[in-house]
C-alpha positions in Angstrom: 23.3 12.2 -1.4 21.4 13.9 -3.5 17.6 12.7 -4.2 17.5 11.0 -6.8 20.7 9.1 -5.7 19.0 7.8 -2.5 16.2 6.9 -4.8 18.0 4.5 -6.5 20.0 3.3 -3.9 16.9 2.6 -1.9 15.2 0.4 -4.3 18.5 -1.5 -5.0 19.0 -2.4 -1.3 15.2 -3.7 -1.4 16.4 -6.2 -4.2 17.3 -8.6 -0.9 13.4 -8.5 0.6 11.0 -11.2 -0.3 8.8 -9.2 -2.6 7.3 -9.1 -5.6 10.1 -8.9 -9.2 7.2 -6.1 -10.7 8.0 -3.7 -7.7 11.3 -3.0 -8.8 10.5 -2.8 -12.6 10.7 0.5 -13.6 12.5 4.1 -13.2 13.3 5.7 -10.3 11.4 8.9 -9.0 10.5 11.2 -6.6 7.9 10.3 -4.2 5.3 13.6 -4.9 6.2 12.6 -9.1 3.3 9.2 -8.2 0.3 11.8 -7.8 1.1 13.3 -11.2 -2.2 12.3 -13.4 -0.3 11.3 -16.4 -1.3 12.5 -19.9 -5.3 12.8 -20.6 -7.3 10.7 -21.5 -8.0 12.4 -25.3 -4.3 12.2 -26.0 -4.6 8.6 -25.1 -7.4 8.1 -27.6 -5.1 9.9 -30.0 -2.2 7.7 -29.9 -4.1 4.4 -29.4 -5.9 5.5 -32.9 -2.4 5.7 -34.5 -2.0 2.6 -33.4 -4.8 0.5 -34.4 -5.0 2.1 -38.0 -1.6 1.3 -38.5 -2.2 -2.2 -37.7 -5.1 -2.3 -39.8 -3.5 -1.0 -42.5 -0.5 -3.4 -42.1 -3.3 -6.5 -42.4 -4.0 -7.4 -38.9 -7.9 -8.5 -38.4 -7.7 -7.3 -35.0 -5.6 -5.1 -32.7 -6.1 -3.5 -29.2 -3.4 -1.3 -27.7 -2.6 -0.8 -23.6 -1.0 2.4 -22.4 0.3 1.5 -19.2 1.7 4.0 -16.6 2.4 2.2 -13.2 3.4 2.8 -9.8 5.4 1.1 -7.0 6.1 2.2 -3.7 7.6 -0.1 -1.1 8.8 1.1 2.3 10.3 -1.2 4.5 11.8 -0.9 8.4 13.5 -3.6 10.4 13.7 -2.7 14.6 14.0 1.0 15.0 15.6 1.7 11.5 14.3 2.5 7.7 16.1 -0.3 5.3 14.8 1.4 2.2 12.5 3.3 0.4 11.9 2.9 -3.3 9.3 4.5 -5.8 9.4 3.6 -9.3 7.4 4.5 -12.6 6.8 2.6 -15.5 5.1 3.7 -18.9 4.5 2.8 -22.6 2.5 0.6 -24.7 1.8 -2.8 -25.3 -0.1 -3.6 -28.9 -1.6 -7.6 -29.7 -2.5 -8.0 -33.3 -4.3 -10.9 -34.9 -3.1 -11.6 -39.0 -2.9 -14.6 -40.9 -4.7 -16.1 -37.7 -1.7 -15.9 -35.2 -1.0 -13.4 -32.5 1.6 -10.8 -32.8 2.9 -8.4 -30.1 5.3 -5.5 -29.7 6.3 -3.2 -26.9 7.8 0.2 -27.0 8.4 3.0 -24.0 8.5 5.5 -26.8 4.9 7.2 -26.5 4.5 9.2 -29.8 2.2 8.4 -32.5 4.7 7.9 -35.1 6.7 5.3 -32.5 3.1 3.3 -31.7 2.4 3.2 -35.2 5.4 1.8 -35.9 5.5 -0.8 -33.1 2.0 -1.6 -34.2 3.5 -2.7 -37.6 6.1 -4.2 -36.1 3.6 -6.8 -34.1 1.9 -7.4 -37.1 5.2 -8.6 -38.4 5.5 -10.9 -35.7 2.3 -12.7 -36.5 3.2 -13.0 -39.8 6.1 -14.7 -39.1 4.5 -17.1 -36.2 1.9 -17.8 -38.6 4.2 -19.8 -40.9 4.8 -22.3 -38.1 1.4 -22.1 -36.3 -1.4 -25.0 -36.9 -4.9 -24.0 -36.2 -5.9 -20.3 -36.0 -6.8 -18.5 -33.6 -10.4 -18.0 -32.5 -11.9 -15.4 -30.7 -15.1 -15.1 -28.6 -16.9 -12.2 -29.5 -16.8 -9.0 -28.3 -18.6 -5.7 -28.7 -17.2 -2.6 -27.9 -18.2 0.1 -24.9 -17.3 2.6 -26.7 -15.6 5.3 -23.9 -15.7 4.3 -20.9 -13.8 4.1 -17.5 -13.6 2.7 -14.0 -12.1 3.3 -10.5 -12.4 1.1 -7.4 -14.2 3.5 -4.6 -10.8 4.4 -2.3 -10.9 7.1 0.0 -7.5 7.6 0.1 -4.9 7.4 -2.3 -1.7 5.7 -0.7 0.7 7.7 -2.5 -0.9 10.9 -1.6 -0.1 9.9 1.9 3.7 11.1 3.0 6.3 8.5 3.5 7.1 9.7 7.2 3.5 9.0 7.9 4.2 5.3 6.5 7.8 5.3 8.6 6.2 6.6 12.1 3.1 3.4 11.7 6.3 0.6 10.6 8.4 2.2 13.3 5.5 2.5 15.7 5.1 -1.5 15.4 8.3 -2.2 15.4 8.6 -0.3 18.6 5.5 -2.1 20.2 7.4 -5.8 19.3 10.7 -4.8 20.6 9.1 -3.3 23.7 7.1 -6.9 24.2 10.0 -9.2 23.6 10.7 -9.3 20.4 14.3 -10.4 19.0 13.7 -9.3 15.6 11.4 -7.4 13.5 10.8 -6.1 10.2 7.6 -4.3 8.7 6.9 -3.3 5.0 3.9 -1.1 3.1 3.7 -2.1 -0.5 1.7 0.4 -2.6 0.7 -0.2 -6.5 -1.6 2.3 -9.2 -2.2 0.3 -12.3 -3.6 3.6 -15.1 -4.2 1.4 -17.9 -5.9 2.8 -21.2 -7.3 -0.2 -23.8 -8.2 0.3 -26.9 -9.7 -2.4 -29.5 -10.8 -2.4 -33.2 -13.6 -3.7 -31.2 -14.6 -0.3 -30.8 -14.3 0.2 -26.8 -11.9 3.1 -25.1 -11.3 2.2 -21.9 -9.6 4.2 -19.2 -9.0 2.6 -15.7 -7.0 3.4 -12.8 -6.2 0.6 -9.8 -5.4 1.0 -6.4 -3.6 -1.9 -4.1 -1.8 -2.1 -0.8 -0.4 -4.3 1.7 1.0 -4.0 5.0 3.2 -6.5 6.5 5.5 -7.3 9.3 7.2 -10.6 10.5 8.1 -10.9 14.5 10.9 -13.0 15.5 11.7 -14.0 19.3 14.4 -16.6 20.6 14.2 -18.8 23.2 17.2 -17.9 25.2 17.1 -21.6 27.6 17.0 -23.9 24.5 18.3 -21.0 21.4 15.2 -22.3 19.1 13.3 -19.0 17.6 9.8 -18.9 16.3 8.5 -16.3 14.0 4.4 -15.4 13.4 4.0 -13.0 10.3 1.2 -10.3 10.3 -2.4 -11.4 9.6 -3.1 -8.8 7.4 -3.9 -9.1 3.4 -3.3 -7.6 0.2 -5.9 -5.5 -0.9 -7.6 -3.7 -3.6 -8.0 -0.7 -1.5 -6.2 2.7 -0.6 -4.6 3.7 2.5 -8.0 3.6 4.2 -7.3 0.0 4.7 -4.7 1.2 7.2 -7.2 3.3 9.3 -9.2 0.7 11.2 -12.7 1.6 12.3 -13.1 -1.4 14.7 -11.3 -4.3 15.3 -13.6 -7.7 16.5 -11.7 -9.9 18.6 -11.7 -13.5 19.1 -11.2 -14.0 22.8 -7.9 -16.2 23.7 -7.0 -16.6 20.2 -5.9 -13.8 18.2 -7.4 -10.7 16.6 -9.0 -10.6 13.3 -9.5 -7.9 10.9 -12.2 -7.9 8.3 -11.9 -4.6 5.3 -9.7 -2.8 8.0 -6.3 -3.3 9.6 -5.0 -2.2 13.0 -0.9 -2.9 12.3 -0.4 -1.8 15.6 -2.7 -4.3 17.4 -2.1 -7.2 15.4 1.8 -7.2 15.9 1.3 -6.6 20.1 -0.7 -10.3 19.6 2.1 -11.3 17.3 4.4 -10.8 19.6 2.5 -12.6 22.2 1.7 -15.8 20.5 5.2 -15.8 18.9 6.3 -16.6 22.8 4.0 -19.1 23.0 4.8 -20.3 20.2 8.9 -21.5 21.3 7.0 -23.1 24.9 4.2 -25.1 22.7 4.1 -28.4 22.8 5.1 -30.8 19.4 2.2 -32.1 17.8 1.3 -35.9 17.6 1.1 -37.0 14.6 -2.2 -38.8 13.0 -5.5 -38.2 11.8 -7.4 -34.5 13.0 -10.6 -32.6 12.0 -8.8 -29.3 11.1 -10.7 -25.9 11.7 -9.0 -23.6 9.1 -9.8 -19.4 9.2 -9.6 -17.9 6.3 -6.4 -16.2 6.8 -4.9 -19.4 6.3 -7.0 -21.4 3.9 -7.0 -18.9 1.0 -3.9 -20.5 0.1 -5.0 -23.6 0.1 -8.0 -22.6 -2.2 -5.5 -20.9 -4.2 -3.1 -23.8 -5.0 -5.6 -26.5 -4.9 -8.8 -24.7 -6.6 -7.6 -21.7 -8.1 -5.0 -23.1 -10.2 -6.2 -26.2 -11.2 -9.2 -24.8 -13.0 -7.3 -22.3 -15.1 -7.9 -23.8 -18.8 -4.6 -23.0 -20.1 -2.9 -25.3 -17.3 -6.0 -28.1 -18.4 -4.7 -28.1 -21.9 -1.2 -28.2 -21.1 0.0 -24.6 -22.2 1.7 -24.2 -18.9 3.3 -27.6 -18.7 6.9 -26.3 -18.9 6.8 -24.0 -16.1 3.8 -23.7 -14.1 2.3 -27.4 -14.0 -1.0 -29.3 -15.4 -4.0 -29.7 -13.8 -5.5 -32.8 -12.6 -9.0 -31.6 -14.0 -8.8 -32.3 -16.9 -11.6 -31.9 -19.8 -13.1 -35.3 -19.4 -14.0 -35.1 -15.8 -16.3 -31.8 -16.5 -19.5 -30.7 -18.2 -22.3 -33.6 -17.8 -19.4 -35.7 -15.4 -20.5 -34.8 -12.4 -17.2 -35.0 -11.2 -17.4 -34.9 -7.4 -14.8 -32.3 -6.9 -15.9 -31.6 -2.8 -18.5 -32.5 -1.0 -22.0 -30.5 -1.3 -21.3 -27.9 1.0 -18.5 -27.0 -1.2 -19.1 -23.7 -3.7 -16.2 -22.1 -5.1 -17.2 -18.8 -7.4 -14.6 -16.6 -9.7 -14.7 -13.5 -9.3 -13.6 -10.2 -10.9 -15.4 -7.6 -9.3 -15.5 -8.1 -5.6 -15.1 -4.5 -4.3 -11.9 -4.7 -2.1 -10.5 -7.7 -3.9 -6.8 -7.5 -5.3 -8.6 -9.1 -8.8 -10.7 -6.3 -9.0 -11.4 -4.2 -11.9 -14.2 -3.0 -14.4 -12.4 -4.2 -17.6 -9.4 -6.9 -18.3 -7.0 -6.5 -20.0 -8.8 -7.9 -23.5 -11.2 -5.3 -23.2 -14.1 -7.9 -21.6 -16.6 -6.8 -19.0 -15.6 -8.4 -15.7 -18.1 -10.9 -13.9 -18.8 -13.3 -11.3 -19.1 -17.0 -12.6 -19.0 -20.5 -11.0 -16.3 -23.1 -10.8 -17.6 -26.0 -8.0 -21.1 -25.9 -7.6 -22.4 -28.3 -4.5 -18.7 -30.0 -5.1 -19.2 -30.6 -8.6 -17.0 -28.9 -11.1 -18.8 -27.1 -13.5 -16.4 -24.7 -14.9 -12.9 -23.2 -15.9 -11.2 -20.3 -16.1 -11.6 -18.9 -19.8 -9.9 -15.7 -22.1 -10.9 -15.0 -25.9 -9.2 -17.6 -27.7 -9.6 -20.2 -25.2 -13.7 -20.1 -24.7 -14.8 -22.2 -27.8 -12.6 -24.9 -26.5 -15.1 -25.4 -23.5 -18.4 -24.2 -25.4 -18.4 -20.7 -24.5 -19.7 -17.8 -26.5 -18.2 -15.0 -24.4 -14.7 -14.9 -22.5 -15.2 -15.3 -18.7 -12.8 -11.7 -18.6 -9.6 -13.1 -16.8 -6.8 -11.7 -18.9 -4.2 -9.7 -17.5 -0.3 -8.7 -18.0 1.4 -7.4 -15.0 2.8 -4.2 -17.4 2.5 -2.6 -21.0 5.5 -4.6 -22.0 3.8 -7.9 -21.2 1.9 -9.5 -23.5 -1.9 -10.4 -21.9 -3.1 -14.3 -21.1 -5.4 -15.7 -19.0 -4.6 -15.3 -15.1 -6.2 -16.4 -12.6 -9.3 -14.2 -11.5 -10.3 -14.0 -7.8 -11.3 -17.5 -6.1 -13.1 -18.1 -3.1 -15.2 -20.5 -1.2 -18.5 -19.4 -0.6 -19.9 -19.5 3.6 -22.0 -21.6 5.0 -25.8 -20.6 4.3 -26.9 -21.6 7.9 -26.1 -19.1 10.9 -22.7 -20.8 12.4 -19.9 -18.6 14.4 -16.0 -20.2 14.5 -17.0 -21.3 18.1 -19.7 -23.9 16.5 -17.3 -24.9 14.1 -14.8 -25.8 17.3 -17.7 -27.4 19.7 -18.9 -30.1 18.2 -14.3 -31.5 17.6 -13.2 -34.2 19.3 -9.5 -34.4 18.0 -8.7 -31.5 15.9 -6.4 -28.6 15.3 -7.4 -24.4 14.5 -5.2 -23.2 12.2 -4.1 -19.4 12.1 -2.1 -17.4 9.3 -0.4 -19.4 6.3 2.9 -20.7 6.3 5.0 -22.9 4.1 3.1 -25.3 1.1 4.0 -28.1 -1.4 1.9 -29.3 -3.9 2.8 -31.4 -7.3 2.7 -30.0 -10.6 -0.7 -31.6 -11.3 -2.5 -29.3 -8.3 -3.4 -32.6 -6.4 -0.8 -33.9 -3.6 -0.2 -31.4 -1.1 1.2 -30.4 2.1 0.5 -27.2 4.0 1.8 -25.6 7.2 0.6 -22.1 8.9 1.2 -19.4 11.6 -0.3 -20.9 14.6 -1.8 -23.8 15.6 -4.4 -24.3 18.3 -5.1 -28.1 19.7 -8.8 -28.8 19.9 -10.0 -31.2 22.7 -13.8 -32.2 23.6 -14.8 -28.9 21.9 -12.5 -26.8 23.3 -9.5 -25.1 22.5 -6.9 -26.9 25.0 -3.2 -25.0 24.3 -0.8 -24.4 21.7 0.8 -26.5 19.1 4.0 -26.5 17.1 4.8 -28.3 14.0 2.2 -29.1 12.7 1.6 -29.9 8.5 -1.4 -31.6 6.7 -1.3 -33.5 3.7 -3.9 -35.0 1.4 -4.7 -34.8 -2.1 -7.5 -32.1 -3.3 -10.2 -34.4 -4.1 -10.3 -36.1 -1.2 -9.3 -33.1 0.7 -12.6 -31.1 -0.3 -14.8 -34.3 0.1 -13.3 -33.9 3.7 -15.3 -30.2 4.0 -18.1 -30.9 6.2 -18.6 -27.1 8.0 -18.5 -23.9 7.1 -19.0 -20.8 9.2 -21.8 -17.8 8.0 -21.1 -15.1 5.8 -20.1 -12.4 9.2 -16.8 -14.6 9.4 -16.2 -14.4 5.6 -12.6 -12.6 4.9 -10.4 -12.3 2.1 -6.4 -13.4 2.3 -4.5 -13.1 -0.7 -1.0 -12.3 -2.8 0.7 -9.8 -4.7 3.0 -12.2 -6.5 1.4 -14.9 -8.2 3.8 -16.0 -11.0 2.9 -17.5 -14.1 4.0 -18.2 -18.1 7.3 -17.9 -19.1 8.5 -15.0 -19.6 7.5 -14.9 -15.9 4.6 -12.4 -14.7 3.0 -11.6 -11.2 -1.3 -11.5 -10.7 -1.9 -10.1 -7.6 -5.3 -12.2 -6.6 -7.6 -12.8 -3.4 -9.1 -15.4 -2.0 -12.1 -15.6 0.3 -13.8 -18.0 2.9 -15.4 -18.3 6.2 -13.6 -20.7 8.6 -14.4 -24.3 7.5 -13.9 -27.7 9.0 -12.6 -30.6 7.6 -12.4 -33.9 9.3 -10.3 -36.9 9.3 -6.9 -35.3 7.7 -3.6 -36.5 8.0 -1.3 -34.1 10.4 2.0 -34.9 10.0 5.1 -33.6 12.6 7.7 -31.7 10.8 10.4 -31.6 13.2 10.6 -35.5 13.4 12.6 -37.1 10.8 10.9 -39.9 9.0 
């Protein structure tokens, strides 16, 4: 089989895996092509200027151009075999314009000055057609141009420069540890992303950015031969806005008797060893008794609850009903904001939106509208104080500038409001995980994310997890199984009674937050320290209702 055919077949074979759809977009390439630098920034500026000039000549009052090169790599293994290696590249240009008070968008993968000029004219024609049925004209928050600037994250090792063999060796070594320690099945993967994005607008910005993300993960499965039941434990890794250095740990901090935790470095071999031991314990763990429990939630679990119950309901387009047909709406309607002192949570709950946090998935210098990224409060001392808004939404909530949270998953997609990193701030007083546990009489300590369900208003929900530990009289009393908790968002966050300090703060997140029609994926992180919630309803997922 020729190398090109192998790459094509590998990409197709990976389609059965649960991976972000964007990873399989683009054309298969040789891995070595991924480290090519691409076109020079001066050429990008010439191309962008051709498009901007054509848009203005055709009648656009505003235009922006995004030249994007998107690289994705997936290395996937199962037990002692490589399932597939996919390397893809997507390259093209998206052009957005305002004409007659309405948006128009067009894209092309024919990257020449003539093609970009024609595409810009097509975008204006789309805007003019849309304007015939649009009501209120688009109002853009003002944005100064930054001139020619660039941004790169402080990565130490480009994941695409690491040979595929090294990644395969790591994954197969991890699988071998799991199998040697009694796992029946194991699969492991490494996902890598590089977004090379150039933005130019009629505001006078020419912004070149180079963004890197990585996600190592695995799932271990063990069958109990005595009863035929099986359990799994996923990796406690988090997708990160880092290079391959994330997989080269400096040190590991361990919590005795429970699991191994990782901060900005991840030791896959240590984690899979712990996972294999834990999945055997899960098979023999006692089933939870339903009732009210105090919950102590690890950041590896809490990130998902934050994402679904805080991140999504504070998206302004949801609040306004723009996403109702697909992604739903929000219970945090405008009547609950600004001077209303709406008690979203207890006074300990401070949630911040952030597009700048180093190592996070959402960290960029500028968003896809050329707005410099920032940090802002969403929930302050338990009270709803703001939403997530972009340039054409800012005026709706009285803002004079965008929050800088606009994003498109590729050059071929139009940019729109996407979730920034949304994180619960750690406690201000010195508090460890042991401090949170020692005062709990009847509780459950939950680690890792699992299945979840939440309604279209992001209000009533249910969350599972990876591993569950019973807490009795301030001490861990053994492992539980079949655990899920139910609450509504406001009730849950008002039950927050204690938060560990910043030394326990960690990031979780996802590569594949879906939204929009046509659907797009966004990568986003959520940070927290371990947090306690009192009197939460816990159900037994194995019992019939």
